[in-house]
All heavy atoms as an XYZ file, in Angstrom:
854
protein
N     -50.095     72.987    -36.736
C     -48.675     73.274    -36.579
C     -48.515     74.670    -36.004
O     -49.211     75.593    -36.383
C     -47.973     73.154    -37.923
C     -46.485     73.384    -37.857
S     -45.689     72.791    -39.351
C     -44.761     74.215    -39.817
N     -47.613     74.804    -35.064
C     -47.356     76.097    -34.437
C     -46.504     76.992    -35.312
O     -46.258     76.716    -36.486
N     -46.041     78.039    -34.718
C     -45.192     79.008    -35.402
C     -43.884     78.354    -35.842
O     -43.365     77.468    -35.175
C     -44.905     80.171    -34.459
C     -44.157     81.308    -35.127
C     -43.736     82.378    -34.126
C     -44.905     83.221    -33.719
N     -44.477     84.380    -32.912
N     -43.337     78.814    -36.919
C     -42.064     78.334    -37.432
C     -40.928     78.652    -36.461
O     -40.835     79.772    -35.954
C     -41.802     79.006    -38.783
O     -40.441     78.974    -39.117
N     -40.062     77.688    -36.222
C     -38.918     77.941    -35.354
C     -37.908     78.864    -36.024
O     -37.192     79.599    -35.339
C     -38.277     76.625    -34.900
C     -39.022     76.016    -33.759
C     -40.048     75.115    -33.998
C     -38.746     76.380    -32.460
C     -40.771     74.568    -32.948
C     -39.463     75.842    -31.403
C     -40.481     74.943    -31.648
N     -37.849     78.850    -37.332
C     -37.013     79.832    -38.033
C     -37.554     81.231    -37.759
O     -36.790     82.164    -37.489
C     -36.978     79.544    -39.526
C     -36.220     78.287    -39.886
C     -36.258     78.049    -41.381
C     -35.578     76.743    -41.727
N     -35.634     76.456    -43.167
N     -38.856     81.365    -37.810
C     -39.487     82.658    -37.543
C     -39.276     83.071    -36.089
O     -38.984     84.233    -35.803
C     -40.980     82.585    -37.869
C     -41.702     83.907    -37.724
C     -43.176     83.782    -38.105
O     -43.639     82.746    -38.587
N     -43.911     84.842    -37.873
N     -39.421     82.128    -35.171
C     -39.212     82.434    -33.746
C     -37.806     82.975    -33.525
O     -37.622     84.016    -32.882
C     -39.454     81.182    -32.871
C     -40.945     80.834    -32.837
C     -38.917     81.387    -31.457
C     -41.255     79.482    -32.212
N     -36.790     82.301    -34.063
C     -35.411     82.740    -33.835
C     -35.135     84.074    -34.524
O     -34.427     84.916    -33.973
C     -34.392     81.671    -34.266
O     -34.595     81.311    -35.633
C     -34.496     80.427    -33.388
N     -35.705     84.280    -35.696
C     -35.529     85.570    -36.385
C     -36.176     86.699    -35.593
O     -35.590     87.780    -35.440
C     -36.113     85.507    -37.797
C     -35.303     84.656    -38.747
C     -36.019     84.392    -40.065
O     -37.184     84.722    -40.240
N     -35.308     83.770    -40.996
N     -37.378     86.468    -35.085
C     -38.074     87.498    -34.315
C     -37.341     87.818    -33.018
O     -37.252     88.985    -32.626
C     -39.510     87.068    -34.028
C     -40.392     87.111    -35.255
C     -41.794     86.568    -35.018
O     -42.121     86.160    -33.867
O     -42.574     86.542    -35.986
N     -36.799     86.816    -32.364
C     -36.044     87.064    -31.138
C     -34.784     87.870    -31.451
O     -34.462     88.824    -30.744
C     -35.704     85.746    -30.409
C     -36.982     85.132    -29.829
C     -34.668     85.976    -29.307
C     -36.812     83.730    -29.292
N     -34.082     87.488    -32.508
C     -32.890     88.248    -32.893
C     -33.234     89.711    -33.154
O     -32.509     90.605    -32.734
C     -32.211     87.625    -34.117
C     -31.281     86.495    -33.738
O     -30.707     86.484    -32.654
N     -31.129     85.539    -34.622
N     -34.340     89.962    -33.844
C     -34.774     91.338    -34.105
C     -35.114     92.054    -32.806
O     -34.764     93.217    -32.619
C     -35.999     91.358    -35.016
C     -35.685     91.242    -36.488
C     -36.964     91.411    -37.302
O     -37.932     90.669    -37.113
N     -36.965     92.376    -38.193
N     -35.820     91.382    -31.922
C     -36.232     92.001    -30.662
C     -35.042     92.317    -29.766
O     -35.111     93.229    -28.942
C     -37.217     91.087    -29.934
N     -33.955     91.590    -29.931
C     -32.772     91.813    -29.104
C     -31.895     92.958    -29.594
O     -31.017     93.419    -28.860
C     -31.944     90.530    -29.005
C     -32.530     89.414    -28.147
C     -31.671     88.157    -28.244
C     -32.684     89.862    -26.701
N     -32.112     93.432    -30.811
C     -31.285     94.519    -31.352
C     -31.260     95.724    -30.412
O     -30.177     96.206    -30.049
C     -31.717     94.903    -32.788
C     -31.048     96.193    -33.246
C     -31.390     93.765    -33.751
N     -32.415     96.245    -29.982
C     -32.354     97.401    -29.075
C     -31.676     97.074    -27.740
O     -30.945     97.905    -27.196
C     -33.820     97.775    -28.841
C     -34.615     97.043    -29.845
C     -33.785     95.902    -30.330
N     -31.902     95.884    -27.221
C     -31.280     95.503    -25.957
C     -29.763     95.449    -26.106
O     -29.028     95.888    -25.216
C     -31.827     94.148    -25.484
C     -31.402     93.692    -24.095
C     -31.836     94.702    -23.034
C     -31.978     92.322    -23.790
N     -29.295     94.927    -27.231
C     -27.841     94.875    -27.470
C     -27.242     96.278    -27.532
O     -26.104     96.482    -27.119
C     -27.556     94.099    -28.754
C     -27.760     92.611    -28.601
C     -27.327     91.848    -29.847
N     -27.494     90.438    -29.643
C     -28.369     89.673    -30.297
N     -29.151     90.211    -31.229
N     -28.458     88.399    -30.036
N     -27.997     97.242    -28.054
C     -27.518     98.632    -28.133
C     -27.633     99.323    -26.781
O     -26.717    100.019    -26.351
C     -28.324     99.401    -29.174
C     -28.032     99.019    -30.596
C     -28.882     99.809    -31.567
C     -28.644     99.331    -32.993
N     -29.568     99.969    -33.939
N     -28.757     99.159    -26.123
C     -29.050     99.911    -24.904
C     -28.418     99.303    -23.659
O     -28.252     99.991    -22.645
C     -30.559    100.035    -24.736
C     -31.191    100.849    -25.862
C     -32.706    100.710    -25.944
O     -33.342    100.265    -24.961
O     -33.254    101.038    -27.022
N     -28.092     98.027    -23.706
C     -27.430     97.339    -22.585
C     -26.206     96.604    -23.105
O     -26.019     95.411    -22.872
C     -28.399     96.361    -21.917
O     -29.497     97.044    -21.377
N     -25.372     97.345    -23.818
C     -24.239     96.742    -24.531
C     -23.299     95.980    -23.603
O     -22.864     94.869    -23.939
C     -23.473     97.807    -25.308
N     -22.968     96.550    -22.448
C     -22.025     95.877    -21.546
C     -22.602     94.570    -21.013
O     -21.915     93.542    -20.991
C     -21.651     96.791    -20.376
C     -20.774     97.960    -20.802
O     -20.208     97.914    -21.920
O     -20.664     98.914    -20.012
N     -23.865     94.602    -20.595
C     -24.497     93.387    -20.072
C     -24.598     92.315    -21.163
O     -24.327     91.136    -20.911
C     -25.883     93.700    -19.511
N     -24.987     92.723    -22.357
C     -25.112     91.764    -23.462
C     -23.749     91.213    -23.866
O     -23.626     90.035    -24.186
C     -25.823     92.406    -24.646
C     -27.295     92.690    -24.385
S     -28.257     91.220    -23.941
C     -28.165     90.290    -25.458
N     -22.714     92.061    -23.839
C     -21.364     91.585    -24.147
C     -20.924     90.553    -23.112
O     -20.303     89.542    -23.451
C     -20.384     92.746    -24.206
N     -21.274     90.793    -21.850
C     -20.948     89.834    -20.801
C     -21.674     88.516    -20.997
O     -21.081     87.441    -20.852
N     -22.953     88.603    -21.340
C     -23.730     87.386    -21.590
C     -23.148     86.622    -22.780
O     -22.984     85.395    -22.718
C     -25.200     87.726    -21.856
C     -26.044     86.508    -22.105
C     -26.541     85.763    -21.053
C     -26.335     86.103    -23.402
C     -27.315     84.629    -21.278
C     -27.110     84.974    -23.644
C     -27.595     84.234    -22.584
N     -22.817     87.337    -23.856
C     -22.252     86.681    -25.042
C     -20.906     86.037    -24.741
O     -20.620     84.936    -25.224
C     -22.137     87.676    -26.191
C     -23.490     88.068    -26.741
O     -24.478     87.350    -26.589
N     -23.559     89.230    -27.375
N     -20.083     86.701    -23.919
C     -18.787     86.119    -23.546
C     -18.992     84.852    -22.718
O     -18.292     83.851    -22.914
C     -17.958     87.141    -22.775
N     -19.966     84.892    -21.791
C     -20.250     83.707    -20.978
C     -20.741     82.562    -21.856
O     -20.303     81.411    -21.704
C     -21.295     84.024    -19.912
C     -21.616     82.832    -19.032
S     -22.778     83.170    -17.698
C     -24.213     83.715    -18.588
N     -21.630     82.861    -22.786
C     -22.155     81.831    -23.681
C     -21.035     81.211    -24.513
O     -20.950     79.984    -24.642
C     -23.238     82.419    -24.587
N     -20.170     82.056    -25.058
C     -19.062     81.563    -25.890
C     -18.133     80.663    -25.072
O     -17.747     79.583    -25.523
C     -18.286     82.746    -26.473
C     -17.192     82.349    -27.420
C     -16.518     83.575    -28.027
C     -15.405     83.141    -28.959
N     -14.724     84.280    -29.570
N     -17.810     81.089    -23.857
C     -16.916     80.294    -23.009
C     -17.577     78.987    -22.575
O     -16.955     77.927    -22.585
C     -16.495     81.107    -21.781
N     -18.855     79.055    -22.216
C     -19.558     77.861    -21.745
C     -19.724     76.822    -22.848
O     -19.671     75.616    -22.583
C     -20.933     78.245    -21.188
N     -19.917     77.268    -24.079
C     -20.208     76.345    -25.170
C     -18.964     75.895    -25.943
O     -19.054     75.035    -26.809
C     -21.217     76.969    -26.131
C     -22.554     77.302    -25.462
S     -23.298     75.932    -24.544
C     -24.043     75.034    -25.897
N     -17.807     76.456    -25.610
C     -16.572     76.065    -26.311
C     -16.232     74.610    -25.998
O     -16.449     74.126    -24.888
C     -15.423     76.979    -25.888
N     -15.681     73.936    -26.998
C     -15.255     72.553    -26.791
C     -14.188     72.493    -25.718
O     -13.301     73.341    -25.649
C     -14.707     71.962    -28.089
O     -15.751     71.738    -28.995
N     -14.286     71.501    -24.897
C     -13.311     71.243    -23.842
C     -13.336     69.753    -23.594
O     -13.237     68.966    -24.541
N     -13.520     69.336    -22.359
C     -13.681     67.922    -22.057
C     -14.948     67.418    -22.751
O     -14.990     66.300    -23.264
C     -13.736     67.681    -20.533
C     -14.018     66.230    -20.219
C     -12.425     68.122    -19.888
N     -15.973     68.261    -22.764
C     -17.190     67.972    -23.530
C     -17.117     68.711    -24.856
O     -16.681     69.866    -24.901
C     -18.441     68.426    -22.768
C     -18.724     67.750    -21.437
C     -19.962     68.381    -20.792
C     -18.941     66.257    -21.621
N     -17.573     68.066    -25.903
C     -17.582     68.714    -27.212
C     -18.677     69.771    -27.270
O     -19.610     69.780    -26.454
C     -17.837     67.675    -28.309
O     -19.176     67.198    -28.228
N     -18.573     70.654    -28.249
C     -19.612     71.652    -28.454
C     -20.961     70.977    -28.679
O     -21.988     71.434    -28.170
C     -19.255     72.547    -29.646
C     -20.237     73.664    -29.881
C     -19.900     74.550    -31.077
O     -18.883     74.307    -31.757
O     -20.679     75.490    -31.334
N     -20.978     69.860    -29.407
C     -22.239     69.167    -29.644
C     -22.838     68.640    -28.338
O     -24.033     68.776    -28.113
C     -22.107     68.027    -30.643
C     -23.488     67.413    -30.925
S     -23.569     66.055    -32.090
C     -22.816     66.708    -33.534
N     -22.005     68.054    -27.495
C     -22.529     67.553    -26.219
C     -23.115     68.691    -25.383
O     -24.161     68.539    -24.757
C     -21.441     66.815    -25.435
C     -21.153     65.461    -25.989
N     -19.987     65.168    -26.639
C     -21.902     64.334    -26.009
C     -20.014     63.901    -27.035
N     -21.167     63.376    -26.674
N     -22.441     69.817    -25.391
C     -22.940     70.967    -24.638
C     -24.255     71.478    -25.218
O     -25.163     71.870    -24.480
C     -21.883     72.061    -24.597
C     -20.684     71.670    -23.731
C     -19.623     72.738    -23.725
C     -18.476     72.331    -22.814
N     -17.508     73.427    -22.652
N     -24.382     71.469    -26.536
C     -25.638     71.887    -27.168
C     -26.762     70.895    -26.842
O     -27.905     71.300    -26.653
C     -25.476     72.038    -28.681
C     -24.712     73.274    -29.101
C     -25.451     74.582    -28.837
O     -26.650     74.588    -28.503
O     -24.805     75.635    -28.973
N     -26.440     69.609    -26.771
C     -27.451     68.620    -26.390
C     -27.919     68.855    -24.950
O     -29.118     68.759    -24.655
C     -26.918     67.199    -26.568
C     -26.717     66.752    -28.021
C     -25.890     65.469    -28.081
C     -28.044     66.574    -28.737
N     -26.989     69.179    -24.071
C     -27.356     69.503    -22.692
C     -28.258     70.732    -22.678
O     -29.304     70.754    -22.011
C     -26.101     69.730    -21.824
C     -25.333     68.411    -21.636
C     -26.472     70.354    -20.476
C     -23.927     68.592    -21.075
N     -27.859     71.758    -23.421
C     -28.661     72.988    -23.480
C     -30.051     72.704    -24.040
O     -31.041     73.279    -23.577
C     -27.944     74.045    -24.315
N     -30.138     71.806    -25.001
C     -31.436     71.444    -25.551
C     -32.309     70.784    -24.497
O     -33.494     71.098    -24.369
C     -31.280     70.525    -26.767
C     -32.582     70.100    -27.435
C     -33.334     71.310    -27.989
C     -32.305     69.085    -28.521
N     -31.734     69.877    -23.720
C     -32.492     69.228    -22.654
C     -33.007     70.239    -21.642
O     -34.167     70.169    -21.205
N     -32.187     71.202    -21.292
C     -32.614     72.254    -20.369
C     -33.697     73.114    -21.016
O     -34.663     73.512    -20.357
C     -31.407     73.091    -19.913
C     -30.474     72.225    -19.071
C     -31.857     74.334    -19.143
C     -29.109     72.843    -18.802
N     -33.570     73.376    -22.313
C     -34.588     74.151    -23.033
C     -35.953     73.484    -22.958
O     -36.976     74.147    -22.774
C     -34.197     74.319    -24.509
O     -32.969     74.979    -24.634
N     -35.961     72.165    -23.102
C     -37.216     71.409    -23.020
C     -37.770     71.473    -21.599
O     -38.951     71.749    -21.397
C     -37.001     69.945    -23.476
C     -38.196     69.073    -23.139
C     -36.712     69.903    -24.977
N     -36.915     71.253    -20.614
C     -37.406     71.208    -19.233
C     -37.868     72.569    -18.738
O     -38.719     72.646    -17.861
C     -36.349     70.618    -18.297
O     -35.246     71.489    -18.164
N     -37.323     73.649    -19.302
C     -37.766     74.991    -18.899
C     -38.837     75.542    -19.832
O     -39.314     76.657    -19.635
C     -36.586     75.980    -18.827
O     -35.950     76.057    -20.103
C     -35.586     75.570    -17.764
N     -39.182     74.769    -20.855
C     -40.271     75.109    -21.786
C     -40.039     76.429    -22.509
O     -40.903     77.294    -22.562
C     -41.609     75.096    -21.046
C     -41.886     73.766    -20.398
C     -43.122     73.781    -19.520
N     -43.115     72.575    -18.700
C     -42.916     72.589    -17.394
N     -42.734     73.708    -16.750
N     -42.911     71.461    -16.724
N     -38.857     76.567    -23.083
C     -38.474     77.799    -23.774
C     -38.386     77.549    -25.276
O     -37.416     76.958    -25.755
C     -37.139     78.301    -23.232
S     -36.541     79.786    -24.077
N     -39.407     77.984    -26.021
C     -39.414     77.766    -27.474
C     -38.245     78.455    -28.163
O     -37.660     77.900    -29.093
C     -40.728     78.257    -28.076
C     -41.899     77.381    -27.786
C     -43.161     77.829    -28.497
O     -43.264     79.007    -28.910
O     -44.061     76.989    -28.644
N     -37.907     79.656    -27.735
C     -36.772     80.354    -28.336
C     -35.481     79.582    -28.139
O     -34.684     79.423    -29.077
N     -35.270     79.090    -26.924
C     -34.074     78.299    -26.633
C     -34.049     77.029    -27.484
O     -33.003     76.655    -28.021
C     -34.025     77.934    -25.152
S     -33.919     79.352    -24.042
N     -35.197     76.383    -27.604
C     -35.283     75.187    -28.445
C     -34.847     75.538    -29.861
O     -34.023     74.850    -30.461
C     -36.711     74.593    -28.430
C     -36.987     73.922    -27.082
C     -36.910     73.608    -29.589
C     -38.443     73.523    -26.860
N     -35.375     76.613    -30.411
C     -35.027     77.015    -31.771
C     -33.544     77.249    -31.945
O     -32.920     76.715    -32.864
N     -32.946     78.050    -31.054
C     -31.525     78.374    -31.199
C     -30.635     77.142    -31.010
O     -29.653     76.967    -31.746
C     -31.122     79.478    -30.218
C     -31.590     80.836    -30.637
C     -32.614     81.471    -29.939
C     -31.039     81.484    -31.728
C     -33.061     82.731    -30.324
C     -31.470     82.740    -32.117
C     -32.490     83.371    -31.417
N     -30.973     76.270    -30.057
C     -30.108     75.108    -29.814
C     -30.295     74.025    -30.871
O     -29.325     73.376    -31.262
C     -30.292     74.589    -28.386
C     -29.780     75.567    -27.384
N     -28.447     75.891    -27.265
C     -30.434     76.341    -26.482
C     -28.304     76.811    -26.333
N     -29.496     77.105    -25.837
N     -31.510     73.850    -31.383
C     -31.700     72.901    -32.492
C     -30.969     73.407    -33.729
O     -30.304     72.635    -34.423
C     -33.194     72.652    -32.778
C     -33.374     71.893    -34.087
C     -33.844     71.884    -31.637
N     -31.064     74.693    -33.993
C     -30.351     75.272    -35.146
C     -28.849     75.003    -35.028
O     -28.199     74.582    -35.998
C     -30.625     76.774    -35.211
C     -30.003     77.460    -36.399
C     -30.395     78.940    -36.418
C     -29.808     79.636    -37.623
N     -30.194     81.058    -37.663
N     -28.286     75.203    -33.833
C     -26.864     74.934    -33.615
C     -26.557     73.444    -33.783
O     -25.535     73.078    -34.374
C     -26.450     75.408    -32.222
N     -27.430     72.588    -33.282
C     -27.203     71.145    -33.400
C     -27.256     70.680    -34.844
O     -26.467     69.822    -35.251
C     -28.201     70.378    -32.533
C     -27.861     70.428    -31.040
C     -29.074     70.083    -30.190
C     -26.697     69.491    -30.739
N     -28.147     71.241    -35.629
C     -28.185     70.909    -37.060
C     -26.871     71.355    -37.716
O     -26.260     70.610    -38.489
C     -29.425     71.531    -37.741
C     -29.311     71.462    -39.256
C     -30.699     70.842    -37.255
N     -26.417     72.553    -37.373
C     -25.144     73.055    -37.914
C     -23.982     72.130    -37.541
O     -23.070     71.897    -38.339
C     -24.884     74.472    -37.390
C     -23.529     75.050    -37.798
C     -23.273     76.433    -37.212
N     -23.447     76.541    -35.778
C     -22.529     76.191    -34.868
N     -21.376     75.672    -35.248
N     -22.773     76.341    -33.580
N     -24.031     71.570    -36.334
C     -22.966     70.687    -35.855
C     -23.104     69.251    -36.357
O     -22.251     68.419    -36.075
C     -22.939     70.699    -34.325
C     -22.505     72.020    -33.693
C     -22.789     72.011    -32.193
C     -21.037     72.298    -33.971
N     -24.186     68.960    -37.077
C     -24.358     67.625    -37.647
C     -25.023     66.621    -36.725
O     -24.885     65.411    -36.925
N     -25.753     67.083    -35.721
C     -26.439     66.161    -34.809
C     -27.451     65.320    -35.579
O     -28.110     65.806    -36.495
C     -27.150     66.937    -33.700
N     -27.550     64.077    -35.196
C     -28.507     63.179    -35.833
C     -29.834     63.217    -35.084
O     -29.895     63.628    -33.920
C     -27.995     61.728    -35.836
O     -27.911     61.273    -34.477
C     -26.638     61.625    -36.529
N     -30.862     62.774    -35.741
C     -32.168     62.671    -35.095
C     -32.095     61.716    -33.900
O     -32.745     61.937    -32.886
C     -33.215     62.208    -36.116
C     -34.639     62.322    -35.629
C     -35.618     61.975    -36.755
N     -36.973     62.141    -36.319
C     -37.688     63.254    -36.452
N     -37.145     64.312    -37.028
N     -38.929     63.309    -36.030
N     -31.275     60.683    -34.005
C     -31.119     59.727    -32.919
C     -30.508     60.398    -31.687
O     -30.931     60.143    -30.551
C     -30.264     58.530    -33.363
C     -30.943     57.649    -34.398
C     -30.848     58.187    -35.833
O     -30.118     59.182    -36.095
O     -31.529     57.614    -36.707
N     -29.506     61.265    -31.885
C     -28.908     61.990    -30.767
C     -29.929     62.929    -30.121
O     -29.994     63.033    -28.888
C     -27.687     62.794    -31.238
C     -26.501     61.920    -31.591
C     -25.409     62.697    -32.290
O     -25.660     63.427    -33.240
N     -24.184     62.548    -31.801
N     -30.709     63.588    -30.957
C     -31.760     64.474    -30.467
C     -32.768     63.656    -29.642
O     -33.141     64.042    -28.528
C     -32.476     65.186    -31.632
C     -31.511     66.055    -32.449
C     -33.683     65.978    -31.146
C     -31.048     67.312    -31.806
N     -33.187     62.522    -30.174
C     -34.186     61.698    -29.483
C     -33.684     61.174    -28.132
O     -34.445     61.126    -27.168
C     -34.651     60.546    -30.376
C     -35.765     60.960    -31.299
O     -36.728     61.586    -30.882
N     -35.646     60.626    -32.572
N     -32.417     60.785    -28.045
C     -31.886     60.328    -26.762
C     -31.866     61.468    -25.751
O     -32.172     61.278    -24.572
C     -30.491     59.722    -26.926
C     -30.531     58.332    -27.509
C     -29.209     57.592    -27.382
O     -28.383     57.927    -26.495
O     -29.004     56.653    -28.168
N     -31.515     62.654    -26.216
C     -31.533     63.832    -25.348
C     -32.952     64.105    -24.864
O     -33.179     64.399    -23.681
C     -30.976     65.057    -26.100
O     -29.634     64.780    -26.509
C     -31.010     66.307    -25.247
N     -33.917     63.991    -25.773
C     -35.314     64.240    -25.410
C     -35.820     63.211    -24.404
O     -36.590     63.550    -23.496
C     -36.186     64.239    -26.658
C     -35.907     65.374    -27.639
C     -36.772     65.231    -28.881
C     -36.083     66.725    -26.989
N     -35.384     61.971    -24.538
C     -35.815     60.940    -23.597
C     -35.376     61.288    -22.174
O     -36.147     61.148    -21.224
C     -35.257     59.573    -24.009
N     -34.149     61.779    -22.024
C     -33.661     62.172    -20.703
C     -34.418     63.398    -20.204
O     -34.825     63.462    -19.044
C     -32.136     62.435    -20.728
C     -31.658     62.988    -19.391
C     -31.377     61.167    -21.090
N     -34.645     64.370    -21.089
C     -35.370     65.587    -20.687
C     -36.791     65.258    -20.234
O     -37.269     65.795    -19.236
C     -35.393     66.592    -21.844
N     -37.455     64.361    -20.939
C     -38.820     63.971    -20.562
C     -38.795     63.186    -19.251
O     -39.635     63.398    -18.378
C     -39.503     63.178    -21.693
C     -40.806     62.556    -21.225
C     -39.746     64.096    -22.894
N     -37.826     62.304    -19.106
C     -37.677     61.555    -17.853
C     -37.546     62.516    -16.668
O     -38.195     62.351    -15.639
C     -36.458     60.627    -17.944
C     -35.953     60.141    -16.613
C     -36.732     59.328    -15.803
C     -34.691     60.502    -16.165
C     -36.271     58.884    -14.575
C     -34.224     60.059    -14.940
C     -35.011     59.262    -14.150
O     -34.546     58.825    -12.934
N     -36.745     63.549    -16.837
C     -36.501     64.500    -15.749
C     -37.633     65.503    -15.586
O     -37.868     65.992    -14.486
C     -35.178     65.247    -15.982
C     -33.955     64.340    -15.952
S     -33.737     63.421    -14.415
C     -33.429     64.749    -13.273
N     -38.360     65.815    -16.659
C     -39.360     66.873    -16.606
C     -40.803     66.432    -16.694
O     -41.706     67.259    -16.596
N     -41.048     65.166    -16.940
C     -42.410     64.655    -16.991
C     -43.212     65.115    -18.195
O     -42.673     65.479    -19.235
N     -44.543     65.084    -18.035
C     -45.478     65.382    -19.118
C     -45.268     66.723    -19.795
O     -45.270     66.801    -21.023
N     -45.075     67.821    -19.035
C     -44.859     69.098    -19.714
C     -43.632     69.075    -20.628
O     -43.654     69.653    -21.717
C     -44.676     70.089    -18.553
C     -45.479     69.500    -17.450
C     -45.253     68.013    -17.587
N     -42.581     68.385    -20.212
C     -41.404     68.282    -21.074
C     -41.699     67.472    -22.326
O     -41.144     67.729    -23.393
C     -40.236     67.655    -20.316
O     -39.788     68.527    -19.307
N     -42.584     66.488    -22.208
C     -42.965     65.687    -23.368
C     -43.593     66.563    -24.450
O     -43.324     66.397    -25.633
C     -43.925     64.577    -22.952
C     -44.417     63.649    -24.061
C     -43.250     62.926    -24.733
C     -45.407     62.650    -23.484
N     -44.401     67.531    -24.047
C     -45.047     68.421    -25.015
C     -44.001     69.241    -25.777
O     -44.106     69.444    -26.977
C     -46.029     69.381    -24.322
C     -47.133     68.696    -23.532
S     -48.116     67.542    -24.505
C     -47.626     65.978    -23.770
N     -42.965     69.684    -25.082
C     -41.911     70.464    -25.723
C     -40.936     69.576    -26.491
O     -40.315     70.012    -27.455
C     -41.197     71.360    -24.704
C     -42.035     72.579    -24.420
C     -43.093     72.525    -23.519
C     -41.816     73.770    -25.101
C     -43.898     73.632    -23.289
C     -42.611     74.878    -24.878
C     -43.647     74.803    -23.976
O     -44.456     75.901    -23.760
N     -40.810     68.319    -26.101
C     -39.978     67.380    -26.859
C     -40.529     67.223    -28.272
O     -39.778     67.166    -29.249
C     -39.918     66.027    -26.145
N     -41.847     67.185    -28.397
C     -42.466     67.101    -29.725
C     -42.117     68.331    -30.548
O     -41.881     68.236    -31.765
C     -43.980     66.956    -29.581
N     -42.050     69.490    -29.899
C     -41.687     70.724    -30.601
C     -40.242     70.678    -31.098
O     -39.919     71.219    -32.150
C     -41.901     71.933    -29.688
C     -43.361     72.224    -29.419
C     -44.078     72.704    -30.667
O     -43.921     73.869    -31.048
O     -44.786     71.873    -31.284
N     -39.357     70.025    -30.333
C     -37.960     69.896    -30.752
C     -37.879     69.149    -32.080
O     -37.156     69.550    -33.000
C     -37.114     69.188    -29.678
C     -35.751     68.782    -30.230
C     -36.954     70.079    -28.453
N     -38.613     68.051    -32.196
C     -38.564     67.278    -33.441
C     -39.111     68.093    -34.604
O     -38.591     68.025    -35.715
C     -39.321     65.961    -33.276
C     -38.683     64.997    -32.276
C     -39.532     63.744    -32.146
C     -37.258     64.652    -32.662
N     -40.124     68.898    -34.349
C     -40.653     69.776    -35.394
C     -39.597     70.808    -35.801
O     -39.374     71.056    -36.994
C     -41.928     70.460    -34.894
C     -42.701     71.158    -35.978
C     -44.082     71.583    -35.493
N     -44.056     72.612    -34.473
C     -43.853     73.913    -34.723
N     -43.647     74.338    -35.944
N     -43.875     74.783    -33.735
N     -38.892     71.364    -34.823
C     -37.834     72.334    -35.113
C     -36.694     71.670    -35.879
O     -36.155     72.235    -36.843
C     -37.312     72.947    -33.812
N     -36.314     70.455    -35.463
C     -35.229     69.730    -36.136
C     -35.569     69.522    -37.608
O     -34.759     69.806    -38.493
C     -34.990     68.392    -35.433
C     -33.873     67.578    -36.038
C     -32.544     67.859    -35.732
C     -34.133     66.526    -36.897
C     -31.507     67.119    -36.276
C     -33.110     65.775    -37.442
C     -31.799     66.071    -37.132
O     -30.779     65.335    -37.689
N     -36.774     69.057    -37.872
C     -37.189     68.836    -39.264
C     -37.178     70.143    -40.048
O     -36.744     70.189    -41.204
C     -38.583     68.194    -39.315
C     -38.573     66.760    -38.830
O     -37.500     66.131    -38.790
O     -39.672     66.261    -38.480
N     -37.611     71.219    -39.421
C     -37.644     72.515    -40.103
C     -36.233     73.021    -40.437
O     -35.977     73.423    -41.562
C     -38.375     73.543    -39.235
C     -38.502     74.882    -39.904
C     -39.228     75.914    -39.043
O     -39.887     75.536    -38.041
O     -39.121     77.101    -39.374
N     -35.330     72.964    -39.488
C     -33.970     73.461    -39.737
C     -33.197     72.545    -40.690
O     -32.304     73.003    -41.393
C     -33.202     73.667    -38.436
C     -33.579     74.931    -37.726
C     -34.252     74.878    -36.510
C     -33.273     76.179    -38.252
C     -34.609     76.041    -35.847
C     -33.627     77.349    -37.604
C     -34.295     77.294    -36.395
N     -33.526     71.263    -40.734
C     -32.842     70.343    -41.658
C     -33.235     70.597    -43.101
O     -32.508     70.219    -44.011
C     -33.182     68.890    -41.289
C     -32.563     68.395    -40.015
C     -31.213     67.847    -40.191
N     -31.273     66.732    -41.127
C     -30.204     66.195    -41.676
N     -29.017     66.652    -41.395
N     -30.319     65.214    -42.506
N     -34.350     71.242    -43.321
C     -34.830     71.498    -44.681
C     -34.020     72.549    -45.418
O     -34.122     72.650    -46.629
C     -36.305     71.891    -44.678
C     -37.211     70.771    -44.296
C     -38.656     71.215    -44.191
O     -38.997     72.356    -44.427
N     -39.534     70.293    -43.807
N     -33.223     73.340    -44.713
C     -32.472     74.406    -45.390
C     -31.132     73.947    -45.837
O     -30.607     72.978    -45.469
C     -32.301     75.631    -44.469
O     -31.677     75.214    -43.261
C     -33.626     76.282    -44.192
C-alpha cells in the first residue's frame, strides 16, 4: 500500500502555507477561480468534482486525487459514481490512467473511514 491520501493532502496543505503567504495575490486568484469553477450551476458541485477526479486520474496527480476524493466523500458520492467516472477516465487515458484509477478507490476507502 502506498502513502496515505490523508497524509498526502495534509502534507500538501502544509507545503502551501509559505506559498499562500509569499504569493498571496496569485493564490487568492487561484482560490477565487476554483471557488467559481466548482460552484453549483447547470452542473452540480458533485458533477464538477467527478469531472475533476477524471482529470486527476488522466494527469496522474495523487494530490489532486486526494483532494477531489475527499470532496466527493463530503458530498456523498457513492462508490458506483466514482467507478463510472474512473471507467471514462481509463477509457480516455489508457493503461496509465488505470493505475491511478486503482489509487482513487484506495483513497475513497480511506476517506470513507473517517
